[in-house]
C-alpha positions in Angstrom: 77.7 -132.6 -27.9 80.9 -133.7 -26.5 81.6 -131.9 -23.6 85.6 -132.6 -23.2 87.4 -132.1 -19.8 83.7 -131.0 -17.4 83.7 -132.4 -14.4 80.7 -130.9 -14.2 78.2 -132.7 -16.3 75.6 -134.5 -14.6 75.2 -138.9 -15.7 78.3 -138.5 -18.4 80.5 -140.9 -19.9 84.0 -141.7 -20.2 84.1 -142.7 -23.8 87.3 -143.9 -25.6 87.9 -142.6 -29.2 90.0 -144.2 -31.9 90.0 -144.7 -35.4 89.1 -147.5 -38.3 90.9 -146.4 -41.2 89.4 -143.5 -42.1 86.5 -143.4 -39.6 85.5 -142.0 -35.9 84.9 -145.1 -33.0 83.8 -143.8 -29.6 83.2 -147.2 -26.8 83.2 -146.9 -23.1 86.7 -146.3 -21.6 85.0 -148.9 -18.6 85.4 -151.2 -20.4 89.9 -150.8 -21.5 92.1 -152.4 -20.2 94.9 -151.0 -21.4 96.3 -150.5 -24.6 98.9 -151.5 -26.6 101.2 -151.1 -29.9 100.6 -154.1 -32.6 102.2 -157.0 -32.2 102.1 -160.4 -33.8 99.7 -163.1 -32.7 99.5 -166.6 -33.7 96.6 -167.5 -36.7 94.1 -170.5 -35.5 92.9 -172.6 -38.0 89.4 -172.2 -39.1 89.3 -169.4 -37.3 86.7 -166.3 -38.6 88.1 -164.2 -41.2 88.7 -160.6 -38.6 90.2 -162.4 -35.9 93.5 -162.6 -36.5 95.0 -165.2 -34.2 95.5 -164.9 -30.3 98.5 -163.6 -28.4 99.7 -164.2 -24.9 98.5 -160.8 -22.3 100.5 -162.2 -19.0 99.2 -166.1 -19.3 96.4 -165.3 -20.3 94.9 -165.9 -24.4 93.6 -163.3 -25.4 91.7 -163.4 -28.9 91.8 -160.1 -31.6 89.8 -159.2 -33.9 90.7 -156.8 -36.3 87.5 -154.5 -35.8 88.3 -153.1 -39.6 86.9 -156.5 -41.0 84.0 -156.5 -37.6 82.0 -153.8 -38.7 83.4 -154.4 -43.1 84.8 -152.0 -43.2 87.2 -154.1 -45.0 89.9 -156.3 -43.7 93.2 -153.9 -42.5 96.8 -155.0 -43.0 98.4 -154.5 -39.9 101.2 -152.6 -38.9 103.8 -151.7 -35.9 101.5 -148.6 -35.8 98.4 -149.7 -35.1 96.6 -150.7 -31.4 95.6 -153.2 -30.5 92.7 -151.5 -27.0 92.1 -154.7 -24.6 88.8 -154.5 -23.8 87.1 -155.7 -20.8 83.8 -157.5 -21.4 82.0 -159.6 -19.0 84.5 -161.7 -18.5 86.0 -161.9 -21.2 88.8 -160.3 -22.6 89.4 -159.4 -26.2 92.1 -157.0 -27.5 90.8 -154.5 -30.8 92.7 -154.4 -33.4 92.3 -149.8 -34.8 93.9 -147.5 -36.8 95.0 -145.5 -34.0 93.8 -144.0 -30.4 92.5 -140.7 -30.9 90.9 -139.2 -27.4 88.6 -139.8 -24.3 85.1 -136.9 -24.4 83.1 -137.1 -21.6 79.2 -137.1 -23.5 75.2 -137.3 -21.8 72.9 -139.9 -22.7 71.7 -137.9 -24.0 74.1 -136.9 -26.7 73.9 -140.1 -28.0 71.6 -140.0 -31.4 69.6 -143.8 -32.0 71.4 -144.7 -35.7 69.1 -144.1 -38.8 67.4 -146.9 -39.8 68.8 -146.9 -43.1 68.1 -151.0 -43.6 69.4 -154.1 -43.0 70.6 -154.8 -39.0 74.3 -155.2 -39.0 75.7 -151.6 -38.5 71.8 -151.2 -36.0 73.9 -155.0 -33.6 77.4 -153.3 -33.9 76.7 -148.9 -33.5 74.1 -148.7 -31.0 74.2 -144.7 -31.6 76.0 -141.5 -33.4 77.7 -138.8 -31.2 77.6 -135.4 -33.4 79.6 -132.6 -32.7 80.7 -129.8 -35.2 84.4 -131.2 -35.6 83.5 -135.3 -35.6 80.9 -137.8 -36.0 81.1 -140.7 -33.7 79.7 -143.9 -33.5 79.4 -145.0 -30.6 80.3 -149.1 -30.8 78.0 -151.4 -28.7 80.9 -153.9 -27.2 78.5 -156.2 -26.1 77.1 -157.6 -29.8 80.5 -157.6 -31.2 81.8 -159.3 -28.1 78.4 -162.0 -28.0 79.4 -162.5 -31.8 83.2 -162.8 -30.6 81.8 -166.2 -28.6 79.2 -167.7 -30.7 81.5 -167.9 -33.3 84.3 -169.7 -31.0 81.4 -172.2 -29.4 80.3 -172.8 -33.0 84.1 -173.9 -34.3 
């Protein structure tokens, strides 16, 4: 069960929730460095289709990933209302284009159910679990796997 603003909950994780298209996802809020409105990016030739380009973030070059395309939900056409979640994963800063940021919720580890086996491993690579409540079902992203895939692609290019 999702526990919003319940400080008495021991061992809870604070998660930022957001939508990608019509789908709801979340990730550990401790990874998030900032949330920015959409801004045009500099396209890089021969980059993967889900890497929209790079942006200058206070002197640092940050890759911007279309999270919808990365998750196999189809490419997102960036618009002014979209949001970029800037996350620090290990030593790499990455921006994820999402439709909108929704909320911050708390969840205990036991609230995160394992992903059911539905054939194929792609979903399991990027989603590490599901949080189900009466109001919504959130997929918990495996940000480490997303970042590793981005790093591997940039090393190949």
